[in-house]
N, CA, C and O atoms as a DFTB+ gen file, in Angstrom:
744 C
 N C O
     1  1      17.764       2.139     -14.508
     2  2      17.059       1.979     -15.655
     3  2      17.885       1.240     -16.930
     4  3      18.987       1.351     -17.468
     5  1      16.247       0.130     -17.128
     6  2      16.584      -0.813     -17.681
     7  2      17.222      -0.691     -19.252
     8  3      17.689       0.301     -19.813
     9  1      17.102      -1.737     -19.622
    10  2      18.001      -1.572     -21.117
    11  2      16.835      -0.884     -22.289
    12  3      16.932       0.170     -22.918
    13  1      16.014      -1.646     -22.297
    14  2      14.601      -0.481     -23.363
    15  2      14.580       0.759     -22.653
    16  3      14.881       1.754     -23.314
    17  1      14.324       0.894     -21.592
    18  2      14.842       2.571     -21.454
    19  2      16.253       3.098     -22.048
    20  3      16.282       3.949     -22.938
    21  1      17.133       2.669     -21.627
    22  2      18.060       3.040     -22.444
    23  2      18.260       3.439     -24.043
    24  3      18.743       4.379     -24.675
    25  1      17.635       2.233     -24.314
    26  2      17.811       2.154     -26.169
    27  2      16.649       3.601     -26.543
    28  3      16.699       4.342     -27.524
    29  1      15.714       3.634     -25.439
    30  2      14.923       4.374     -26.076
    31  2      15.404       6.070     -25.667
    32  3      14.866       7.064     -26.153
    33  1      16.259       6.079     -24.910
    34  2      17.202       7.132     -24.566
    35  2      17.509       7.922     -25.628
    36  3      17.288       9.109     -25.869
    37  1      18.210       6.809     -26.383
    38  2      19.072       7.087     -27.252
    39  2      17.748       6.897     -28.732
    40  3      17.786       6.600     -29.926
    41  1      17.119       7.130     -28.116
    42  2      16.456       6.450     -30.440
    43  2      16.357       8.690     -30.787
    44  3      16.070       9.157     -31.890
    45  1      16.607       9.368     -29.815
    46  2      16.436      10.763     -29.933
    47  2      17.725      11.643     -30.592
    48  3      18.514      12.328     -29.942
    49  1      17.725      11.462     -31.894
    50  2      19.023      11.906     -32.327
    51  2      20.402      12.960     -31.961
    52  3      21.620      12.914     -32.133
    53  1      19.050      14.258     -31.141
    54  2      20.221      14.902     -30.534
    55  2      20.488      14.691     -29.400
    56  3      21.364      15.418     -28.931
    57  1      19.901      13.689     -28.528
    58  2      20.423      13.356     -26.864
    59  2      21.438      12.340     -27.386
    60  3      22.422      12.199     -26.661
    61  1      21.385      11.432     -28.760
    62  2      22.404      10.510     -28.617
    63  2      24.145      11.531     -29.547
    64  3      25.310      11.212     -29.310
    65  1      23.753      12.562     -30.418
    66  2      24.454      13.475     -30.607
    67  2      25.508      14.201     -29.390
    68  3      26.722      14.381     -29.301
    69  1      24.412      14.472     -28.606
    70  2      24.730      15.213     -27.245
    71  2      25.865      14.003     -26.317
    72  3      26.931      14.268     -25.763
    73  1      25.308      12.955     -26.400
    74  2      25.861      11.919     -25.588
    75  2      27.219      11.546     -26.429
    76  3      28.132      11.148     -25.706
    77  1      27.416      11.587     -27.384
    78  2      28.187      11.722     -28.047
    79  2      29.584      12.478     -27.928
    80  3      30.744      12.184     -27.640
    81  1      28.995      13.399     -28.233
    82  2      29.976      14.630     -27.846
    83  2      30.390      14.340     -26.486
    84  3      31.617      14.275     -26.556
    85  1      30.075      14.153     -25.418
    86  2      30.629      13.859     -24.045
    87  2      31.450      13.085     -24.076
    88  3      32.599      13.347     -23.720
    89  1      31.092      11.974     -24.491
    90  2      31.804      10.993     -24.722
    91  2      33.495      11.275     -24.881
    92  3      34.526      10.738     -24.478
    93  1      33.266      11.996     -25.396
    94  2      34.848      11.974     -27.114
    95  2      35.298      13.228     -26.322
    96  3      36.449      13.575     -26.587
    97  1      34.619      14.011     -25.373
    98  2      35.289      14.867     -24.111
    99  2      35.198      16.001     -24.297
   100  3      36.207      16.688     -24.131
   101  1      33.516      16.841     -24.858
   102  2      33.732      17.965     -24.491
   103  2      32.563      17.801     -23.261
   104  3      31.621      17.075     -22.942
   105  1      33.232      18.877     -22.851
   106  2      32.711      18.778     -21.042
   107  2      32.383      20.412     -20.378
   108  3      32.500      20.899     -19.253
   109  1      31.914      20.944     -21.722
   110  2      30.758      22.224     -21.386
   111  2      29.545      21.909     -22.387
   112  3      29.572      21.106     -23.319
   113  1      28.127      22.989     -21.855
   114  2      27.355      22.927     -23.182
   115  2      27.916      23.557     -24.579
   116  3      27.715      23.168     -25.730
   117  1      28.626      24.575     -24.136
   118  2      28.986      24.950     -25.453
   119  2      29.886      24.315     -26.461
   120  3      29.891      24.526     -27.674
   121  1      30.786      23.358     -25.650
   122  2      31.824      22.734     -26.383
   123  2      30.741      21.265     -26.537
   124  3      31.327      20.190     -26.412
   125  1      29.704      21.230     -26.715
   126  2      28.800      19.821     -26.793
   127  2      28.165      20.000     -27.841
   128  3      28.155      19.177     -28.756
   129  1      27.491      21.195     -27.861
   130  2      26.619      22.144     -28.981
   131  2      27.435      22.207     -29.902
   132  3      26.945      21.577     -30.840
   133  1      28.960      22.839     -30.335
   134  2      29.854      22.597     -31.316
   135  2      30.001      21.691     -31.765
   136  3      30.035      21.762     -32.993
   137  1      30.185      20.263     -31.150
   138  2      30.690      19.364     -31.373
   139  2      29.901      18.331     -32.025
   140  3      30.269      17.599     -32.943
   141  1      28.634      18.362     -31.370
   142  2      27.637      17.470     -31.862
   143  2      26.749      18.567     -33.123
   144  3      25.880      17.946     -33.734
   145  1      26.866      19.745     -33.442
   146  2      25.859      20.715     -34.254
   147  2      25.097      20.852     -34.027
   148  3      24.164      20.751     -34.823
   149  1      24.943      21.191     -32.746
   150  2      23.482      21.611     -31.602
   151  2      23.153      22.999     -31.708
   152  3      24.153      23.683     -31.490
   153  1      22.320      23.551     -31.913
   154  2      21.848      24.693     -31.134
   155  2      21.947      24.979     -29.680
   156  3      22.374      24.035     -29.015
   157  1      21.615      26.188     -28.963
   158  2      22.018      26.295     -27.739
   159  2      20.789      25.356     -27.019
   160  3      21.032      24.603     -26.075
   161  1      19.681      25.490     -27.504
   162  2      18.282      24.946     -27.146
   163  2      18.224      23.737     -27.007
   164  3      17.937      23.025     -26.045
   165  1      18.654      23.442     -28.518
   166  2      18.496      22.187     -28.311
   167  2      19.533      21.249     -27.568
   168  3      19.059      20.220     -27.087
   169  1      21.142      21.519     -27.387
   170  2      21.808      21.215     -26.780
   171  2      21.332      20.954     -25.094
   172  3      21.436      19.870     -24.521
   173  1      20.807      22.189     -24.496
   174  2      20.110      22.505     -23.252
   175  2      19.167      21.362     -23.352
   176  3      19.332      20.569     -22.425
   177  1      18.450      21.109     -23.989
   178  2      17.437      19.955     -23.690
   179  2      17.463      18.625     -23.371
   180  3      16.836      17.978     -22.533
   181  1      19.006      18.065     -24.870
   182  2      19.301      17.353     -24.712
   183  2      20.400      16.548     -23.159
   184  3      20.432      15.386     -22.755
   185  1      21.178      17.849     -22.651
   186  2      21.981      17.278     -21.927
   187  2      20.972      17.494     -20.944
   188  3      21.025      16.426     -20.336
   189  1      19.820      18.378     -20.220
   190  2      19.041      17.881     -19.199
   191  2      18.324      16.520     -19.333
   192  3      18.097      15.781     -18.375
   193  1      17.997      16.266     -20.591
   194  2      17.581      14.717     -19.729
   195  2      18.474      13.757     -20.265
   196  3      17.871      12.703     -20.469
   197  1      19.766      13.697     -20.599
   198  2      20.935      12.913     -20.152
   199  2      20.975      13.212     -18.516
   200  3      20.478      12.344     -17.798
   201  1      21.370      14.039     -18.079
   202  2      21.415      14.265     -16.898
   203  2      20.272      13.398     -15.519
   204  3      20.209      12.706     -14.503
   205  1      19.617      14.114     -16.496
   206  2      18.073      13.528     -15.933
   207  2      17.803      11.586     -15.632
   208  3      17.346      10.886     -14.728
   209  1      18.257      11.428     -16.662
   210  2      18.245       9.624     -16.717
   211  2      19.978       9.172     -16.278
   212  3      20.273       8.031     -16.634
   213  1      20.726       9.703     -15.796
   214  2      21.604       9.778     -15.103
   215  2      22.766       9.216     -16.185
   216  3      23.710       8.657     -15.626
   217  1      22.833       9.285     -17.666
   218  2      23.506       8.504     -18.072
   219  2      25.280       9.283     -18.302
   220  3      26.402       8.805     -18.474
   221  1      24.633      10.898     -18.165
   222  2      25.834      11.955     -18.213
   223  2      25.669      12.686     -16.773
   224  3      24.537      12.861     -16.321
   225  1      27.056      13.196     -15.920
   226  2      26.893      13.853     -14.845
   227  2      27.725      15.287     -15.263
   228  3      28.581      15.378     -16.143
   229  1      27.301      16.211     -14.513
   230  2      27.840      17.761     -14.020
   231  2      28.707      18.063     -12.956
   232  3      28.096      18.555     -12.007
   233  1      30.407      17.890     -12.709
   234  2      30.809      17.608     -11.550
   235  2      31.477      19.139     -11.999
   236  3      31.169      19.747     -13.025
   237  1      32.394      19.566     -11.043
   238  2      33.399      20.977     -10.818
   239  2      34.130      20.467     -12.354
   240  3      33.908      21.221     -13.302
   241  1      34.701      19.639     -12.534
   242  2      35.469      19.050     -13.743
   243  2      34.419      19.525     -15.355
   244  3      34.949      19.534     -16.466
   245  1      33.111      19.831     -15.161
   246  2      32.868      19.660     -16.236
   247  2      31.593      18.441     -16.533
   248  3      31.133      17.808     -15.583
   249  1      31.158      18.237     -17.807
   250  2      30.253      17.122     -18.186
   251  2      31.665      15.990     -18.057
   252  3      32.895      15.980     -18.049
   253  1      30.208      14.908     -17.951
   254  2      31.099      13.760     -18.039
   255  2      30.325      12.327     -18.288
   256  3      29.111      12.301     -18.089
   257  1      30.870      11.376     -18.631
   258  2      29.578      10.250     -18.805
   259  2      29.842       9.521     -17.369
   260  3      30.832       9.266     -16.684
   261  1      28.479       9.326     -17.280
   262  2      28.356       8.539     -16.155
   263  2      29.105       6.922     -16.139
   264  3      28.291       6.003     -16.233
   265  1      29.969       6.688     -16.074
   266  2      30.495       5.209     -16.499
   267  2      29.708       4.286     -14.903
   268  3      28.898       3.367     -15.026
   269  1      30.037       4.645     -13.989
   270  2      29.424       4.068     -12.804
   271  2      28.281       3.305     -13.205
   272  3      28.001       2.111     -13.309
   273  1      27.449       4.925     -13.483
   274  2      26.039       4.135     -13.543
   275  2      25.478       3.167     -14.615
   276  3      24.529       2.389     -14.518
   277  1      26.504       3.470     -15.921
   278  2      26.290       1.900     -16.204
   279  2      26.464       0.658     -16.176
   280  3      25.956      -0.351     -16.664
   281  1      27.610       1.047     -15.237
   282  2      28.049      -0.251     -14.951
   283  2      27.052      -0.834     -13.638
   284  3      27.052      -2.045     -13.416
   285  1      26.478      -0.198     -13.059
   286  2      25.937      -0.397     -11.820
   287  2      24.818      -1.111     -12.973
   288  3      24.882      -2.332     -13.117
   289  1      24.203      -0.633     -13.461
   290  2      23.046      -1.308     -14.385
   291  2      23.077      -2.319     -15.017
   292  3      22.129      -3.105     -14.998
   293  1      24.427      -2.578     -15.882
   294  2      24.788      -3.671     -16.139
   295  2      25.024      -4.811     -14.819
   296  3      24.733      -6.000     -14.949
   297  1      25.496      -4.332     -13.770
   298  2      25.196      -5.474     -12.404
   299  2      23.964      -6.174     -12.216
   300  3      23.759      -7.373     -12.024
   301  1      23.023      -5.008     -12.324
   302  2      21.903      -5.392     -11.825
   303  2      20.743      -6.325     -13.372
   304  3      19.838      -7.131     -13.156
   305  1      21.106      -5.946     -14.454
   306  2      20.843      -6.911     -15.052
   307  2      21.731      -8.255     -15.468
   308  3      21.400      -9.123     -16.276
   309  1      22.483      -8.207     -14.987
   310  2      23.171      -9.529     -14.743
   311  2      22.666     -10.477     -13.547
   312  3      22.142     -11.583     -13.416
   313  1      23.085      -9.499     -12.812
   314  2      21.908     -10.122     -11.625
   315  2      20.387     -10.960     -11.971
   316  3      20.176     -12.150     -11.740
   317  1      19.482     -10.040     -12.543
   318  2      18.392     -10.072     -12.909
   319  2      18.222     -11.564     -14.099
   320  3      17.399     -12.479     -14.077
   321  1      18.987     -11.381     -14.734
   322  2      19.543     -12.782     -15.810
   323  2      19.540     -13.897     -15.223
   324  3      18.854     -14.846     -15.603
   325  1      20.439     -13.921     -14.051
   326  2      21.561     -15.363     -13.402
   327  2      19.982     -15.682     -12.195
   328  3      19.387     -16.755     -12.091
   329  1      19.731     -14.663     -11.606
   330  2      18.555     -15.146     -10.611
   331  2      17.076     -15.020     -10.939
   332  3      16.252     -15.468     -10.142
   333  1      16.663     -14.388     -12.158
   334  2      15.741     -14.905     -13.107
   335  2      14.513     -14.052     -12.135
   336  3      13.332     -14.361     -12.293
   337  1      14.957     -12.836     -11.008
   338  2      13.921     -11.864     -10.645
   339  2      13.774     -10.939     -11.250
   340  3      14.409     -10.923     -12.304
   341  1      13.073      -9.953     -10.999
   342  2      12.929      -8.565     -11.520
   343  2      13.898      -7.770     -10.272
   344  3      14.569      -8.113      -9.299
   345  1      13.462      -6.357     -11.053
   346  2      14.172      -5.383      -9.447
   347  2      13.124      -5.345      -8.520
   348  3      11.930      -5.538      -8.748
   349  1      13.664      -5.081      -7.462
   350  2      12.872      -4.855      -6.374
   351  2      11.293      -3.928      -7.029
   352  3      11.220      -3.020      -7.857
   353  1      10.411      -4.500      -6.390
   354  2       8.888      -4.077      -6.615
   355  2       9.042      -2.894      -5.536
   356  3       9.767      -3.249      -4.607
   357  1       8.624      -1.773      -5.430
   358  2       8.318      -1.032      -4.547
   359  2       7.071      -0.778      -3.563
   360  3       6.702      -0.178      -2.553
   361  1       6.660      -1.728      -4.655
   362  2       4.845      -1.741      -3.529
   363  2       3.652      -0.782      -4.432
   364  3       2.493      -1.144      -4.636
   365  1       4.119       0.197      -4.782
   366  2       3.248       1.290      -5.285
   367  2       1.975       0.654      -6.082
   368  3       0.867       1.179      -5.974
   369  1       2.129      -0.190      -6.669
   370  2       0.692      -0.615      -7.376
   371  2       0.660      -0.057      -8.667
   372  3       0.006      -0.387      -9.656
   373  1       1.058       0.382      -8.581
   374  2       1.185       1.754      -9.954
   375  2       2.583       1.303     -11.059
   376  3       3.710       1.204     -10.573
   377  1       2.351       1.069     -12.493
   378  2       3.507       0.844     -13.547
   379  2       4.332       2.216     -13.364
   380  3       5.561       2.237     -13.426
   381  1       3.552       3.345     -13.136
   382  2       4.132       4.599     -13.964
   383  2       5.132       5.229     -12.396
   384  3       6.076       6.004     -12.552
   385  1       4.851       4.899     -11.471
   386  2       5.180       4.788     -10.263
   387  2       6.264       3.909      -9.745
   388  3       7.186       4.281      -9.019
   389  1       6.028       2.515     -10.262
   390  2       6.747       2.294      -9.704
   391  2       8.251       2.214     -10.651
   392  3       9.170       1.527     -10.206
   393  1       8.433       3.028     -12.085
   394  2       9.259       3.406     -13.097
   395  2       9.967       4.554     -12.538
   396  3      11.163       4.795     -12.699
   397  1       9.107       5.256     -11.853
   398  2       9.868       6.357     -11.415
   399  2      10.712       6.339     -10.358
   400  3      11.744       6.993     -10.203
   401  1      10.057       5.315      -9.431
   402  2      10.799       4.935      -7.887
   403  2      12.511       3.605      -8.170
   404  3      13.569       3.459      -7.559
   405  1      11.979       3.046      -9.213
   406  2      12.992       2.630      -9.444
   407  2      14.740       3.384      -9.997
   408  3      15.914       3.019      -9.943
   409  1      13.976       4.584     -10.501
   410  2      14.770       5.424     -10.815
   411  2      15.551       6.177      -9.752
   412  3      16.761       6.400      -9.706
   413  1      14.758       6.456      -9.060
   414  2      15.228       7.565      -7.555
   415  2      15.046       7.109      -6.700
   416  3      14.717       7.970      -5.885
   417  1      15.043       5.708      -6.071
   418  2      14.993       5.034      -4.472
   419  2      15.621       3.580      -5.147
   420  3      15.190       2.931      -6.100
   421  1      16.702       3.356      -4.350
   422  2      17.626       2.501      -4.424
   423  2      18.054       1.856      -3.670
   424  3      19.027       2.422      -3.173
   425  1      17.837       0.667      -3.142
   426  2      18.197      -0.170      -1.554
   427  2      17.963       0.766      -0.491
   428  3      18.950       0.991       0.210
   429  1      16.722       1.467      -0.150
   430  2      16.100       2.059       0.452
   431  2      16.698       3.370       0.556
   432  3      16.563       4.001       1.604
   433  1      17.314       3.825      -0.373
   434  2      17.550       5.244      -0.069
   435  2      17.129       6.180      -1.083
   436  3      16.592       5.730      -2.095
   437  1      17.311       7.510      -0.938
   438  2      17.083       8.276      -2.005
   439  2      18.246       8.597      -2.890
   440  3      19.252       9.089      -2.378
   441  1      18.195       8.365      -4.152
   442  2      19.505       8.761      -4.902
   443  2      19.500       9.982      -5.257
   444  3      20.569      10.523      -4.977
   445  1      18.615      10.788      -5.850
   446  2      18.267      12.258      -6.096
   447  2      16.860      12.368      -5.938
   448  3      16.063      11.464      -5.685
   449  1      16.598      13.835      -6.155
   450  2      15.301      13.759      -5.878
   451  2      15.152      14.308      -7.634
   452  3      16.050      14.831      -8.293
   453  1      13.858      14.020      -8.054
   454  2      13.819      14.096      -9.444
   455  2      13.519      15.266      -9.536
   456  3      12.871      15.703      -8.585
   457  1      13.908      16.417     -10.883
   458  2      13.734      17.568     -11.447
   459  2      12.111      17.659     -11.784
   460  3      11.373      18.315     -11.050
   461  1      11.755      17.156     -12.612
   462  2      10.268      17.014     -12.511
   463  2       9.236      16.720     -11.546
   464  3       9.177      15.593     -11.055
   465  1       7.851      18.253     -11.007
   466  2       7.136      17.591     -10.027
   467  2       6.439      16.646     -10.005
   468  3       5.995      16.311      -8.907
   469  1       6.038      15.768     -11.345
   470  2       5.380      14.821     -10.552
   471  2       6.003      14.024     -10.259
   472  3       5.746      13.507      -9.171
   473  1       6.772      13.670     -10.794
   474  2       7.900      12.714     -10.266
   475  2       8.410      12.499      -8.846
   476  3       8.777      11.472      -8.276
   477  1       8.312      13.998      -8.368
   478  2       9.147      14.632      -7.080
   479  2       7.604      14.114      -6.286
   480  3       7.718      13.162      -5.514
   481  1       6.522      14.581      -6.427
   482  2       5.392      14.296      -5.752
   483  2       5.390      12.399      -5.513
   484  3       5.274      11.953      -4.371
   485  1       5.496      11.687      -6.425
   486  2       5.763      10.501      -6.370
   487  2       6.701       9.786      -4.996
   488  3       6.409       9.165      -3.974
   489  1       8.032      10.304      -5.681
   490  2       8.719       9.864      -4.037
   491  2       8.515      10.211      -3.484
   492  3       8.065       9.468      -2.612
   493  1       8.513      11.632      -3.155
   494  2       8.054      12.284      -2.014
   495  2       6.758      11.617      -0.993
   496  3       6.718      11.866       0.212
   497  1       5.822      10.820      -1.628
   498  2       4.438       9.897      -0.947
   499  2       5.100       8.645      -0.785
   500  3       4.963       7.936       0.212
   501  1       5.914       8.339      -1.898
   502  2       6.827       7.049      -1.091
   503  2       7.591       6.905      -0.123
   504  3       7.435       5.784       0.363
   505  1       8.320       7.478       0.377
   506  2       8.975       8.209       1.328
   507  2       8.265       8.278       2.528
   508  3       8.499       7.429       3.389
   509  1       7.568       9.011       2.693
   510  2       5.979       9.392       3.973
   511  2       5.562       7.877       3.925
   512  3       5.952       6.984       4.676
   513  1       4.858       7.806       3.087
   514  2       3.999       6.095       3.503
   515  2       5.141       4.895       4.165
   516  3       4.836       4.229       5.154
   517  1       6.242       4.773       3.580
   518  2       7.150       3.565       4.119
   519  2       8.193       4.212       5.540
   520  3       8.892       3.501       6.262
   521  1       8.020       5.872       5.659
   522  2       9.060       5.820       6.838
   523  2       8.254       6.279       7.692
   524  3       8.851       6.179       8.763
   525  1       6.717       6.961       7.968
   526  2       5.891       7.329       9.312
   527  2       5.020       6.839       8.997
   528  3       4.697       6.671       7.821
   529  1       4.026       6.255      10.569
   530  2       2.889       5.756      10.469
   531  2       1.906       6.368      10.703
   532  3       1.945       7.077      11.709
   533  1       0.739       6.348       9.949
   534  2      -0.218       7.244      10.031
   535  2      -0.707       7.836      11.498
   536  3      -1.043       6.964      12.300
   537  1      -0.765       8.792      11.812
   538  2      -1.651       9.539      13.189
   539  2      -0.504       9.029      14.307
   540  3      -0.877       9.385      15.425
   541  1       0.767       8.313      14.357
   542  2       1.540       8.457      15.013
   543  2       2.627       9.443      15.320
   544  3       3.547       9.501      14.504
   545  1       2.682      10.527      16.766
   546  2       3.859      11.564      16.408
   547  2       5.054      11.365      16.870
   548  3       5.341      10.765      17.905
   549  1       5.791      11.876      16.094
   550  2       7.492      11.736      16.166
   551  2       8.230      12.768      16.436
   552  3       8.064      13.733      15.689
   553  1       9.070      12.879      17.350
   554  2      10.103      13.897      17.761
   555  2      10.746      14.072      16.238
   556  3      10.991      13.244      15.360
   557  1      10.931      15.716      16.322
   558  2      11.954      16.320      15.760
   559  2      13.240      15.628      15.352
   560  3      13.737      15.637      14.226
   561  1      13.558      15.214      16.099
   562  2      15.138      13.995      16.465
   563  2      14.375      12.876      16.026
   564  3      14.722      12.874      14.845
   565  1      13.880      12.283      16.094
   566  2      13.737      10.783      15.262
   567  2      13.114      11.129      13.456
   568  3      13.571      10.697      12.398
   569  1      12.273      11.792      13.633
   570  2      12.296      11.935      12.412
   571  2      13.460      12.432      11.518
   572  3      13.512      11.937      10.393
   573  1      14.653      13.589      11.957
   574  2      15.508      13.637      11.141
   575  2      16.657      12.345      10.919
   576  3      17.555      12.027      10.138
   577  1      15.900      11.782      12.305
   578  2      17.353       9.933      12.115
   579  2      16.635       9.456      11.004
   580  3      17.211       9.290       9.929
   581  1      15.550       9.240      11.136
   582  2      14.307       8.482       9.879
   583  2      14.958       8.992       8.263
   584  3      15.187       8.159       7.387
   585  1      15.132      10.080       8.124
   586  2      15.254      10.731       7.125
   587  2      16.252      10.588       6.447
   588  3      16.260      10.372       5.235
   589  1      17.439      10.724       7.349
   590  2      18.782      10.938       7.502
   591  2      19.254       9.925       6.973
   592  3      20.346       9.923       6.404
   593  1      18.224       8.552       7.125
   594  2      18.804       7.251       6.574
   595  2      18.310       7.165       4.812
   596  3      18.950       6.565       3.947
   597  1      17.068       7.903       4.603
   598  2      17.035       7.930       3.096
   599  2      18.354       8.835       2.159
   600  3      18.650       8.541       1.001
   601  1      18.911       9.775       2.829
   602  2      19.657      10.963       2.151
   603  2      21.003       9.982       2.318
   604  3      21.956      10.398       1.659
   605  1      21.177       9.156       2.829
   606  2      22.839       8.428       2.889
   607  2      23.661       8.914       1.322
   608  3      23.267       8.833       0.159
   609  1      24.766       9.359       1.834
   610  2      25.596       9.536       0.711
   611  2      24.485       9.770      -0.705
   612  3      24.428       9.003      -1.666
   613  1      23.864      10.715      -0.568
   614  2      23.111      10.954      -1.544
   615  2      23.206      12.743      -1.854
   616  3      23.954      13.542      -1.289
   617  1      22.718      12.877      -2.369
   618  2      23.169      15.381      -3.013
   619  2      21.689      15.841      -2.280
   620  3      21.288      16.951      -2.630
   621  1      20.762      15.031      -1.211
   622  2      19.411      15.802      -0.263
   623  2      20.267      15.580       0.865
   624  3      20.977      14.615       1.147
   625  1      20.065      16.625       1.430
   626  2      19.553      16.495       3.129
   627  2      18.588      16.184       3.612
   628  3      17.558      16.397       2.972
   629  1      18.482      15.454       5.144
   630  2      17.482      15.128       5.925
   631  2      16.351      16.629       5.306
   632  3      15.398      16.660       4.527
   633  1      17.016      17.638       6.068
   634  2      16.178      19.193       6.059
   635  2      15.469      19.247       4.860
   636  3      14.244      19.336       4.779
   637  1      16.069      19.206       4.151
   638  2      15.322      19.287       2.378
   639  2      13.834      18.556       2.527
   640  3      12.654      18.901       2.595
   641  1      14.717      17.183       2.535
   642  2      13.445      16.227       2.689
   643  2      12.333      16.359       3.707
   644  3      11.213      15.926       3.435
   645  1      12.638      17.039       5.069
   646  2      11.225      16.723       6.055
   647  2      10.683      18.374       5.395
   648  3       9.464      18.544       5.426
   649  1      11.523      19.519       4.833
   650  2      10.769      20.689       4.496
   651  2       9.600      20.441       3.421
   652  3       8.414      20.732       3.582
   653  1      10.188      19.838       2.280
   654  2       9.177      19.071       1.137
   655  2       8.293      18.273       1.807
   656  3       7.231      18.440       1.207
   657  1       8.142      17.629       2.556
   658  2       7.075      16.869       3.344
   659  2       6.287      17.284       4.115
   660  3       5.130      16.970       3.835
   661  1       6.409      17.847       4.957
   662  2       5.823      19.357       5.405
   663  2       5.267      19.970       4.613
   664  3       4.173      20.311       5.062
   665  1       5.481      20.415       3.339
   666  2       5.122      21.771       2.727
   667  2       3.878      20.833       2.024
   668  3       2.788      21.355       1.786
   669  1       4.099      19.653       1.769
   670  2       3.124      18.923       0.689
   671  2       1.980      18.273       1.908
   672  3       0.998      17.715       1.418
   673  1       2.040      18.308       3.111
   674  2       0.990      17.717       3.316
   675  2       1.289      16.468       3.848
   676  3       0.650      15.850       4.700
   677  1       2.537      16.076       3.154
   678  2       2.742      14.631       3.904
   679  2       2.759      14.098       5.270
   680  3       2.177      13.118       5.734
   681  1       3.590      14.992       5.844
   682  2       3.536      15.373       7.477
   683  2       3.021      16.757       8.086
   684  3       3.340      17.779       7.479
   685  1       2.281      16.858       9.192
   686  2       1.959      18.075       9.986
   687  2       2.914      18.049      10.505
   688  3       3.783      17.184      10.396
   689  1       2.930      19.522      11.530
   690  2       3.911      19.599      12.338
   691  2       3.567      20.698      13.312
   692  3       3.192      21.838      13.035
   693  1       3.800      20.041      14.763
   694  2       3.450      21.774      15.838
   695  2       4.243      21.374      16.916
   696  3       4.327      20.196      17.262
   697  1       4.710      22.107      17.352
   698  2       4.906      22.042      18.558
   699  2       6.624      20.904      18.669
   700  3       7.219      20.367      19.604
   701  1       6.844      20.991      17.221
   702  2       8.485      19.931      17.301
   703  2       7.950      18.811      17.423
   704  3       8.615      17.945      17.993
   705  1       6.549      18.462      16.915
   706  2       6.853      16.908      16.776
   707  2       5.539      16.971      15.802
   708  3       4.705      17.877      15.769
   709  1       5.573      15.649      14.936
   710  2       5.621      15.857      13.491
   711  2       4.603      14.155      13.489
   712  3       4.786      13.353      14.404
   713  1       3.605      13.860      12.353
   714  2       3.023      12.945      12.131
   715  2       2.301      13.094      10.912
   716  3       1.924      14.098      10.307
   717  1       2.160      11.491      10.613
   718  2       1.334      11.229       9.199
   719  2       0.295      11.476       9.680
   720  3      -0.230      10.945      10.659
   721  1      -0.315      12.814       8.624
   722  2      -2.111      12.457       9.068
   723  2      -2.781      11.209       8.877
   724  3      -2.324      10.308       8.173
   725  1      -3.955      11.146       9.555
   726  2      -5.213      10.033       9.638
   727  2      -5.470      10.056       7.880
   728  3      -5.317      11.084       7.221
   729  1      -5.892       8.706       7.272
   730  2      -6.270       8.925       5.664
   731  2      -5.153       8.878       5.322
   732  3      -5.053       7.800       4.737
   733  1      -4.559       9.191       5.314
   734  2      -3.129       8.919       4.019
   735  2      -2.937       7.677       3.652
   736  3      -2.811       6.782       4.488
   737  1      -2.889       7.461       2.327
   738  2      -2.548       5.996       1.995
   739  2      -2.122       5.397       1.986
   740  3      -1.739       5.132       0.846
   741  1      -1.573       4.330       3.190
   742  2      -0.398       3.377       2.957
   743  2       0.215       2.384       2.252
   744  3       1.321       1.971       2.602
């Protein structure tokens, strides 16, 4: 997330208050709401957005600030400043798609699947286009290997990813073989 995106995230007072509550130690939505003085609905909306933007995380221990995410963003900003290069272009040719891909795809792997359906479609199409040549048949074992590479150290497994790709028509399946249909844009 670029610095300007982060600033925009915190221009909403409810999100800023919810984030501050988590930073001060509130580790459940109820505690966040009480500390921040927010209604349960406003708390849920703020926490959902903060988690989607990866500035807070929910673990078995409860809610916490995603400090590693901030450190990673700071490192990226420093590298960009020092090298004068921008973040990697995923080659989509669409500014909005690039923004989605920068958030959910890093270093050739899927960080996580977006909760928002339209964003999920962008990410899944990108994975299909970058992984499989149109019209080429792949045995299931090879499909699994290719998709595992996207899922390394991530919360999504290759089976879930394969199921989404088939269900959305990015991959077709028959008799243990998969292929990306002809005419799918590359």
